C-alpha positions in Angstrom: 60.9 -4.2 25.3 59.9 -0.7 24.0 61.6 -1.4 20.7 59.9 -4.8 20.3 56.5 -3.3 21.0 57.2 -0.6 18.4 58.1 -3.3 15.9 54.9 -5.2 16.7 52.8 -2.1 16.0 54.6 -1.4 12.8 54.1 -4.9 11.6 50.4 -4.9 12.6 49.5 -1.9 10.3 50.5 -3.6 7.0 48.7 -6.7 8.1 45.6 -4.7 8.6 46.0 -3.2 5.2 46.1 -6.6 3.6 42.6 -7.2 4.8 41.2 -4.0 3.3 40.7 -2.7 -0.2 41.3 0.8 1.1 44.9 2.0 0.3 46.6 4.7 2.3 46.7 5.7 5.9 43.4 5.7 7.9 44.1 9.3 8.7 44.1 10.3 5.0 40.9 12.4 4.3 40.0 10.4 1.3 40.2 7.2 3.2 38.1 8.5 6.0 35.5 9.8 3.6 35.3 6.4 1.9 34.9 4.7 5.2 32.1 7.0 6.3 30.3 6.6 3.0 30.4 2.8 3.5 29.1 3.2 7.0 26.3 5.4 5.7 25.3 2.9 3.0 25.2 0.1 5.6 23.0 2.2 7.9 20.7 3.2 5.1 20.4 -0.5 3.9 19.6 -1.6 7.5 17.0 1.1 7.8 15.3 0.0 4.6 15.3 -3.7 5.8 13.8 -2.7 9.1 11.1 -0.6 7.4 10.2 -3.5 5.1 10.1 -5.9 8.0 7.9 -3.6 10.0 5.5 -3.2 7.0 5.3 -6.9 6.5 4.6 -7.5 10.2 1.9 -4.8 10.1 0.2 -6.3 7.1 0.4 -9.8 8.5 -1.2 -8.6 11.7 -4.0 -6.9 9.8 -4.6 -10.0 7.7 -4.9 -12.1 10.8 -7.3 -9.7 12.4 -9.4 -9.4 9.2 -9.5 -13.2 8.7 -10.6 -13.7 12.3 -13.5 -11.3 12.1 -16.6 -12.3 10.2 -18.2 -9.7 8.1 -22.0 -9.6 8.6 -24.3 -7.8 6.2 -24.5 -4.8 8.6 -24.0 -2.2 5.9 -26.9 -3.4 3.9 -29.0 -3.7 7.1 -28.2 -0.2 8.1 -29.0 1.1 4.6 -32.4 -0.5 4.5 -33.2 0.7 8.0 -32.2 4.3 7.1 -34.0 4.4 3.7 -37.2 2.5 4.5 -40.1 4.7 3.6 -38.1 7.3 1.8 -39.6 8.3 -1.5 -37.6 7.6 -4.7 -39.9 9.0 -7.3 -37.8 12.0 -8.4 -34.2 12.2 -9.4 -33.5 14.3 -6.3 -35.1 11.8 -4.0 -33.1 8.9 -5.6 -29.9 10.9 -5.1 -30.7 11.3 -1.4 -31.0 7.5 -1.1 -27.8 7.0 -3.1 -25.9 9.4 -0.9 -27.0 7.4 2.2 -25.7 4.2 0.6 -22.4 5.8 -0.3 -21.8 7.1 3.2 -22.6 3.7 4.7 -20.3 2.0 2.2 -17.4 4.4 2.9 -17.8 3.8 6.7 -17.7 0.1 6.1 -14.5 0.4 4.1 -12.9 2.7 6.6 -13.5 0.0 9.2 -12.2 -2.9 7.0 -9.1 -1.1 5.8 -8.5 0.5 9.2 -8.9 4.1 7.8 -5.7 3.8 5.8 -5.0 3.5 2.1 -3.2 0.1 2.0 -1.0 1.1 -0.9 0.3 4.5 0.2 -0.4 4.4 3.9 -2.3 7.7 3.8 -4.7 8.2 6.7 -6.0 11.7 6.1 -9.8 11.1 5.7 -10.1 14.0 3.2 -7.6 12.2 0.9 -9.3 8.8 1.0 -11.9 7.5 -1.5 -14.3 4.6 -1.3 -13.6 2.9 -4.6 -16.1 0.4 -6.0 -14.4 -2.5 -7.9 -17.5 -3.3 -9.8 -19.1 0.1 -10.7 -22.0 1.3 -8.5 -24.2 1.6 -11.6 -23.9 -2.1 -12.4 -24.6 -3.4 -8.9 -27.7 -4.2 -6.8 -27.9 -2.8 -3.3 -26.2 -5.8 -1.8 -23.2 -5.6 -4.0 -23.1 -1.8 -3.7 -22.7 -2.1 0.0 -20.4 -5.2 0.1 -17.0 -4.3 1.5 -15.5 -7.0 -0.8 -16.6 -4.8 -3.7 -14.6 -1.9 -2.5 -11.1 -0.5 -1.8 -10.1 2.4 0.3 -7.6 4.3 -1.8 -5.9 7.7 -1.8 -7.4 10.1 -4.2 -4.8 9.7 -7.0 -4.9 5.9 -6.7 -8.7 5.9 -6.7 -8.7 8.0 -10.0 -6.2 5.6 -11.6 -8.1 2.5 -10.5 -11.5 3.9 -11.5 -10.3 4.6 -15.0 -8.5 1.3 -15.4 -5.0 2.7 -15.5 -4.1 0.4 -12.6 -5.6 -2.8 -11.2 -4.6 -5.6 -8.9 -3.8 -9.3 -9.4 -5.3 -11.9 -7.1 -2.2 -11.7 -4.8 -2.5 -7.9 -4.6 0.3 -7.1 -7.0 -0.2 -3.8 -8.8 -0.9 -4.1 -12.5 -0.2 -1.2 -14.9 -2.1 -0.1 -18.0 0.3 0.7 -20.9 -1.5 4.0 -21.2 -0.3 5.2 -17.8 2.3 8.0 -18.4 5.7 8.1 -16.9 4.8 11.2 -14.9 1.8 9.4 -13.5 3.8 6.4 -12.5 6.2 8.6 -10.6 3.4 10.5 -8.9 1.7 7.2 -7.9 5.0 5.7 -6.7 4.5 2.6 -8.8 8.0 1.3 -8.4 7.7 1.2 -4.6 4.0 0.3 -4.4 3.2 -2.4 -1.9 1.0 -5.4 -2.6 -2.7 -5.0 -1.7 -3.2 -6.9 1.6 -6.2 -8.5 3.3 -7.8 -9.8 0.1 -10.6 -12.4 0.3 -12.0 -14.6 -2.4 -14.9 -12.2 -2.9 -12.4 -9.4 -3.5 -10.6 -11.6 -6.1 -13.8 -12.3 -8.0 -14.5 -8.6 -8.3 -10.9 -7.7 -9.2 -11.0 -10.3 -11.9 -14.0 -8.5 -13.4 -12.1 -5.2 -13.1 -9.1 -6.6 -14.9 -11.2 -8.1 -17.7 -13.0 -4.7 -18.2 -9.7 -2.9 -18.9 -7.7 -5.8 -20.5 -5.2 -6.1 -17.6 -3.6 -9.4 -16.7 
């Protein structure tokens, strides 16, 4: 019986080898290293898939919450309430009123985008910028304070968007200006950039104007 068991074990090992592309004994250092490398690759791939799924779930939840919540003209109402009666004769007085509007606009974007850059995930307030899609100088008060005319972007993405080096398609896909350098692409993380979520039709209208301004399609 002992001999037969031994024979069975000896016959099992070649059979196992026939199902593997790894040659040599499993105790060989090179074989063990290759096996560990494959395990590491599998774990890393699984981790990436889990991260992507988590991000997609998060964005879907945000989209649902945003779609369910109507957006009243509260920013414009607050602006008018805070600036009624303020003089706007001198440049300094007009700057005070403008600053009030910008602060209200930023607060509205922080609320809409949940205080997070939707492209990078950055949440540090000091690194977030309230970006107008249609420039402030070309808008009336209503459009200046409309959350559909704004994006909450990290400082580097804000600079790139404001100068037309990047824009967004109607589905949120990042569009790149040919003038954007390789170094800037790397710094922005263009290759791994997520699509801009939570876009409404009013966003898309304004983004269309932004793309046309800088010749992006």
